[in-house]
N, C-alpha and C positions, 0 to 999 in steps of 0.2 A: 692624807695626801700621799699619792704615789711618788716614786722617785723622779720620774720624768716631769711631773708637774712641779715638784720641788725645784728641779734644775731650772725650769722656765721662769719660775718666780724669782729665783736668785739672780738670774741674768737680767731680768727686767729691773729689779731693785738696784743692782749694781750700775746698770746703764744710767738710771735716773740719778743716782748719787754722784757718779763720776763724770757724767757729761759727754758731749759729742767728741771731745778730744781723744777719748779712749774707745777702743773697739773690744767688746766682750765676746769671746768665742768659746763654744763648748767643744772640747777635743777628746778623742779617745786615745789613751796612752797605753801601749803594750808594755807590760812589766814582765819580770821573770816568770817562767812557766806559762807564757802566753796568757797571763791574767790581764784583762783589760780594765782600766780604771777610767772614770769620767772626771775630766779636769776642766777648770776655768782658766783660759789664757787672757790676760789683760794686756793689751798692747797699745802703744802710741806709734804714730807714723815715724818710720826710720828705725824702730827697734829691731835689732838683729838677734837678740837673745832676750828671753822673758821668762818669768817664773810661771810655774803651773801649780795651781792649788786644787787638790783633789777633793771631791765632794762626797764620797761615800761615808767618810767619818763624820762630816758635818750633818749628813742626813740622819745618821744614828743619833746625833745630839738633838736634832729637831724632833725625832720620834720620842726622845726622852724628855721633851718639854721646852727646849730652847726656842726663842722667838726668831723669826726670819730676820728681823732688823738687827738682832744681836749677832747672828751668823754673818750677815753682810758686813757689819762693822769688823768682825774678826777677819774676814777675807781681805778687806781693805788694809787693815793693819799688817797682815801677812804679806800682802803685795808690796807695801811700802818698805818693809824690812828686807825682803828678798831683792827688790829692785835696787836698793842701795848697794847690796852685796854684788849684784850682777853688772854694775856700771863699770865694765871693763871693755877694752878694745879687743874684740874677738879676732882681729886680724892676726894676732900672735899665734892663733891656733893653726894657721896655714904654714907656719914655719916649724918644720920638724925638729930643728935643733933647739927650739924653745920649749917644746912639749915632751921630748923623748925621755926626760928624767922623771916624769910623773905618769908614765904609762904603766899600768899594772894589769894583772889578770885575776880572774875568778873562775870558779867552776859552776856550771849550771847543768840541768838535765838536758840531754840531747833530744830525747823523745818529746818532752813537754815544751820545747822551745823551737819547734820547726819553723814557725812563722818568723820569729825573731832572727833565727840563724840564716834565713835567706839573704839578709842584708848585713850580716855581721861576720867579719873575718873570724874564723875559729879553727881549732884543731880538736879532733875527737880523741877522748881518753876514756877507755872502757865504755860505759854507757853514758858518759858525761861529755860536755864540750868545754874547752878552755876558750873564754872570750876576754876581750880587752876593754879597758876604760881609762880615761884620763881623770885623775883626782884633782879637783880644784884645791888651791891653797886654803888652809884653815882661815886665814884672815879674809879671804874672799867669801867662802861659804863652807863652814865646817861640815864635813860629810858629803858635800856636793861632788858630783862626778858627771862626766860626759861619756856615754857609751860610744865606742869607736865603731863606725860602720864602714862599708866598702868605699864610700865616697872619700872618707878621711884617708883610708889606706892608699887609694889611688892618688890622692892629692899629694901624699908624702912619698909616693913611689916606693912603697913597702909591700910585703906580702905577709900572710899569716905566720910563716915560719920566722921571718925576721922580727915581727912583733912579739912572737913567743920568746925568742932569745932575749930581747930587750926587757920585756915584762918580767921574765924570770929573774933576771939580775936585779931589777928595781924592787920587785916584791920581796925577794929574799933579803935584800939590804934594808928596806924601809919598813917592812912588815915581818920581822923575824918570827919564827914559829914559837908557840908557847904550848908546852905539854905539861899538864898537871893531873894529879890523881883526883878521882871523884871525891875522896876523903878531904883533900885540900880545898876543892871547890865548894863542897858543902860547908866546911868550916868558914871559908871566906864569905859566903853568901848568907849564912844563917847564924854563924857563931857556935854551931853545934858540933861537938867532937864525936865522930862515929866510933863506936866500940869495935874492937878487933873482930868480934864474931859477926858484926853487922857490915863490916867493910867489904865492899865489892871490888874485886881486882879490875877496876875500870878506870880508864884514863880519858881525858878530854884533850883533843888536839885542835888548836886554833892559831891565831896570830896575836901579836901584842896589842893590835887595835881591836881585836875581837869582832872584826868586820870582814866578811867574805873569807873567813879563816879556814874553811874546808880546803881552800887552794893550797894550804900549807902541806898537804899530802904530796904535792908536786916537787917540793924541795926539802922536805923534812929529813934531817939526819938523826933526830931523836927517836924516830920510829924504829930504826934499825938497832939503836942502842938499847931501847926498851926490850925489844925481842931477844937480844942477846942476854940481857940481864935476867929476863924471865925464863930463858931457855925454851922459848915457844914461838911458833908463828902467832900472828895477831889477827883477830877478826876486827874489821873496821865497819862500824855501823854509822851510816849517814844520819846526822842529827838535824842539820839544816845547812844552808849555804855558808853559815858562819862557823860551824864546828863539826867534828866527827868524834865518835866514841871508839876507844880501843879496848879490847879485852883479849886475854890469852885464848888461843884456839886449842882448848884441851879436849875437844870433841865429846864433852860430857852431855851436850844437848844437840838435837837435830838442828840443822840450819833453818828449818822451817819455823822454829820457835823464835829465832832472832828476826826473821823476816816479818813475823807477826808483830814483834815489838816495834820494828821500824814503821810498819804500816799504821799501828795504833798511835804512835807519837806523831807521825805526819798528819794523821786525820784529826787529832784532838789538841795538839800542843803547838803546831807550827802554822804560821800564816801561809796561805796557798802560794804566794809569790816567793816564799823563803824555803819551800821544800826542795831538797837537793835530789834525792833518789829514793826509790823503794828497794834498791838492790843491796847486796852485801859485797864486801871486799875482804881480801886477805893479804897481809904482808907475809911473803914467803921468805924465810931466812936463807934458804938454799940459793935462791935467785936474787935476793935483795931487791925484790920488786913487789909492787902492789898489783894484784890481779882481781878481776871480778869473779865472784863465785856464781857460776851459771846454774848448777844443779840445785 
């Protein structure tokens, strides 16, 4: 069964199970890097906000042998859980004073998000774009967020620059940077202690939440401290939207080697919507700035 037939069958079965009080709609949702996902929106009359359940993962489960009836039951359970979490008065979102303390920023690819950026306030930073989102409280939906678009910005009588100043303060305060060596990270994840001769002078920069942590580059103080300690400029390799890798720029390898590393990781290890960039960056000690390496 092809994907489109699978979607039609899911919609028919859901409508049959849930009845005429609910409207089942198929929607296309633009994610990061202009990746489009197919979702199911289940709404009742008067709903102003509703959960979206994406179907690509469920289709993979179907291809692996899951029954349609089992997947429909899974969607209904997911809908019930998310609906309970989303039963909040969204009128509060119109009041800037009530949302401003939970507005944060993240970094995305400028080139790969041109469709998304048409309707999203943003600032360009090297080959990336700084975009903004409102993080829902954990008790409402842990990890949930609302991307801020131009309609929100105009409703609040703000602009991209004022959102940036606010989000920088909030992100630095509530998502403090986290810089760890690769040795520490390997030990934490695997329990394996790297030998000195195996140790790579590589560091991981993210935030305490380990979510959209590449944005820590925008407010990091530890990058400069690391460069001074190593007495070296630092190469910055984008790992994903959640973290970047730092290594001393000892010029022992051509930059093309690192570009190939980034490309390979993006192609084989990172989900398409979580790819940050195929470029390279450098922290320059002289200027105390991060710059894109063009050559």
